[in-house]
N, C-alpha and C positions, 0 to 999 in steps of 0.2 A: 395548384391548390394553394391560397393563401390562408395563414394562420398566425395567431397573435401567440405571444410567448407562452402563455398559460396553455394554451393548446398543443404548442410544440413540446413543452415539459410534460404533458400528459402521454403524448405519443411516444416520446423517446424515453421517458423514464428518469429524466434528469430533472434536478430542481432549477427552478427559474433563475436563481442566484448562480448556478453553474454555468447556464447558458449565457448569461451576461459576463461572466468571469471568462468563458471560453471567447467571446466576442472581444472583450478587452485585451486578452493576450495574443489574438490574431488567429487561432486555430481554428475559429467559426467566423466565417465573413459578417462583417456588419448587416444588419437587417435593414431593409428599406423603411422609410417612415411615411404614415399616412398623414394627411393634412392636420390631423388632431395630434401630431407626433408619436402615435403608437407605432410600436415597431410589428413589422409584417414580414413573416418568414415565408418560404416556399417549400416544395419538396426537396430541394437540393440541400436547403439548411438541414432538413429533418434527416435525409440520408447521411451527409457528413457527421451530424450529431450521433445518429446510430453508431456509424463507424467508429468515432471517437471514444464513445462509450464502451464499445466492445473491446477496442485496443486496450481500454482503462482496466476494463473487467479481466483482462490478460494479464495484467500487471505491467504494462508497458509505461514508461515514464511520459510525462508531458514533452519532454525533450525528443523522446522517441517518436511520439505521435507527431511532433512538429516536424521531426525529419523526414519521417514518411508522407506526411502531406505536402510538403515542399516538393519531394519527388513526383508525387502524385499530380500537384497544381502545374509543374513545370514540364510534364508528360517526358521527363527524363529518366524515367527509372526502367529497369529491367526485371524480370521475374527473379533472376539471380540476385539482383540488389536486395530485393525485398526479402528473399530468403536468407541472405547474410545478416539482415536485421532480426530476423526472425531466428535465426539460429543464435546469434549473440543473447538474444533476450532468453531462449529457452537455457542455454548454459548458465546464465544467471539466475533464473528460477531453480535449476537443479542444485547450484550453489546453495541458495537459501534452504530449499529442502533438507540438504545435507546438515547445514547449520542447526534447522530447527531438529533433526533427529538427534543430534549431539545434545542438544539442549533438553530433549525428551528423555534421554537416556540418563543425563546427570540427575535431572529432576525425579526420575522414577527411583534412582538409587537413593537419594535424599529422602524421598517420602517413605521408600521401604525400609531405611534404617530408623525411622520413628516409631516408637513403641504405641504412641497414642494415648498414653497412660495420664491419668488425672493427677499429674504431678509438673511441678516447674521445670523439671530435669528435662530436657528435650534434645536428642542427639540431632535432630533436624536444625534447630538453631544453632548447636554446637558447630556443626559442620558450616553453616553459613558464616560463622564468625572466623573459621580458619583461613588463613591466608594460603597463597600458593606454597609458602615456604613451610607449612604445617605450624605455624606459629598462630595463636590466638590473638585475634585483632578485637579488642573491647572498645575501639572508639565510638563515642556515642552512649557508651554503657558504663560511665564513669563508674567506677567500683563495683560494678556488677560482676559476680563471679560466672565463670564460663564452666558449666555442669559437663562432666564427661561420665559415659556410661560404664567406662573401664575403671573409675576411681573407686 
């Protein structure tokens, strides 16, 4: 089945510019050209683009996509190698989730400390201006007082 870039974009859920970009960086093979110089894609392009999109949806970097595609294209991969790449990525995702949980808890604590009162005294702002050493940092707020709820 032959298709132009717009049809490929529609079938793959990728933007036309993304398809062109993937061609430029070599993760999608260049399309054949018709006599009028329009790009013409086939089912192999569609399948590869769906594969790339799925990997990107799972958070794989373009370098990781490129590495796996090199293994596939060369026919030099084993399931164990693919699994190792997947395990590495899974570990990175779990690290990011742990970092996001720490951010969530810190932000929840900040929001929870804030009274929400209609006054300029705000313990959340106070906490954001405090450095790791417990010292107020008013850089960017020259001369502005830092209000504390315990004053």
